[in-house]
N, C-alpha and C positions, 0 to 999 in steps of 0.2 A: 685259733680265731680265723674266721674267713673274711678276707678283704675283697671288696669289689673294685675292680679297676675301672677307670674311665671308659676304656674300650668295652668292657663287659656291660657297663651301664648303658652305653650307647646302643649296643646290640639289643639289650633288653627293651629299650624304648622303641627301637625300630620294630621289633616283634609285636610289642604292645599296640603300636599305631596300625600295623598291618592287620592285626586281629580286630581292632576297632573298625577299620575300614571295611573289613569283610562283614562284620555284623551290620554296619550301616547299609552295605550293598544288599545283603540278604533281606533286610527290613524293607528296602525299596522294592525288591522283587515281590515280596509279600503284598505290598500295597498295590502293585500292578495286578496281581491276581484277585485282589479284593475290590476291584473297581465297582462302582455302582451298577446295579442291574440295568438301569436305563441306558448307561453307556454301552454295556454289552448288547442290549437290544438294538440300539442305534447303529452299532457296527455291522449288524447283519440285516438291516432293514431292506436292502435292495437285492438280496440274493435270490436266485431262482430256486424252485422246489428241489431239483436234483442236487444242487449244491448244499442246500440246507440239510437234506437227508445224509449226504456224504459227510458233512462236517459233524453232524450229530453222532453218527456211527464212529467217527474218528476220535472223539473227545471222551475223557473220563470225568471231566469237571461237571458236577450236577448243575451248577449255576449256568454254565454255557449250554448244557443239554436242555434245560428248561427254557432258556432264551430262544434257542434254535427251534425247539418244538412249538413254543407259543407262536413264533413267527410262521412256522409251517402251518399251524392251524389257520392263521389269517390268510395264508396263500390258498389253502384248500377251500376256505369260504369264498374267496375271490373267483376261483375257477370252478366252483360249484361241485366239489367232491365232498359231499356231506358225510358219507360213511367214514372216509379217512379223517375228516375233521373231528368227529366224535372219538374215534379210536386213538387218534393222536393226542387229544385233550386228556383222555383217561391215562394214557401212557405218561403224559406230562405230570399228572398228579402222582403216579406211582414213583416217579423219579424224585419229585419234590418232597414227598412225605418223610422219607428217612432223614432228610436234612434238618427238619424242624424249623426251617427258615420261613418266617412269616411272609416275606416278599415273594419267595418262590411258591409257597403254598397258595397265596392269594392269586398269583398269576395263573397257576394251574386251575384253580376254581373259577376264575374269570373266563378262561378258555372253555371250560366245560359249560358254564352258564351260557356263553354265546352259542355254543353248539346246540344246547337245548332250545334256545330261541329260534334258531334256524329250523329245528325239527318241530317247532310249534308245541313244545312241552313247557308250558308256563310254570308249573309247579317245580319242575327240575331246575329251570333257569333261576327262579326266585331263590331256591335253596342254595344253589352254588354262588349266585351273586352275593347273597347275604354272608355266606362263609368267607368269600373273597373280601368283602368289606370289613369283616371282623379281623382278618389277617392283616390287611393293609392298615387298619386302625392301630393294631398292635405294633406294627412296624413304623407307625407315624409317617407313612408314605402318602402325602396329600395328593400327588399327581394320580396315582393309581386308585386312591379313594374316590377322587373326582371322576375318573374314567368309569369306575364301577357304578357310581351314582348316575352317571349319564346313561349307562346301559340299562339300569333299573328304570330310569325315566322313559326310555324308548320302549321297554317291555310294557310298562304301565300304559303307555300311549297305545300300543298295539291291542291291548285288551279293553281299551275304552275307559280306563280309570284316570280321569283328568286330575283329580286331587293328588293321586300317587305320582302322576307325571310331574305336576308342578312342585310337589314336595322334593322329589329327587333331583329335578332340574335346578331348583334353588340351592340344594346342597352341593351339586356339582359346580355351580357358579361361585358359591361361597368358597369352595376349595381352589378356585382360580384356574379352572379348566380353560385351555385354549379354545378358540372358536373352531367350528367344523363339526362334522358328524362324530358320533361316539366311536365308530370303527377307526376313523382317522386319528382320534385322540389316543386310542389304544395302541396305534402303530408307532407312536413317537415316545 
C-alpha cells in the first residue's frame, strides 16, 4: 500500500498550482495576440511608409501584415503613389485569403475598392466594396461595415447616383459611423 505523506502532498499541490499559473499565463499571452483588429490598426496609425514596410517584412503574423499593408495603402493614397496602392492592396488580399478571417478579408477588399476608386474603375470598386461589406457583415463588424457603406456612398456620389448615395449614407449613419470623411473613418 502506498501512503502519501504530508510533505509529498504539499509538493504535489505546489506543482499543481505552478502548472495552473503557467496555463493562465499562456492564456493571457494568447489574448494579447488575439487583440481586436482595430487595436492593431490604431497602434500603427502614425507610422511612416518606410517603417510600415520594415515592420511588414519583419512579422509573420497575417493579422499584423494585413493591418500594416492596409495602413500602407492609405499612406500611398495620401502621397499619390497609385501604382503601389493597387499592388499593395492585392498583396493584402493574398495574405488575408489563406486565413479565412472575415475581418481581414473585408479589410483587404476595402483597400482594393479604394484603389479602384482612385483609378476611376467604378465596376471594380463596386465589386470589391460589396465583397468587403459581405465579409464585415459575416464578422458582425459594424464599424467597418459603416466605413464600407460610406465609401460606397462616396462612389455613388462621384458617378452622380444620388439615390445610391443617400441609401449608403443612411446605412453608414445607421451603423453609427463617426463624423468626418470616409477616408478618415477608415483610418481609425
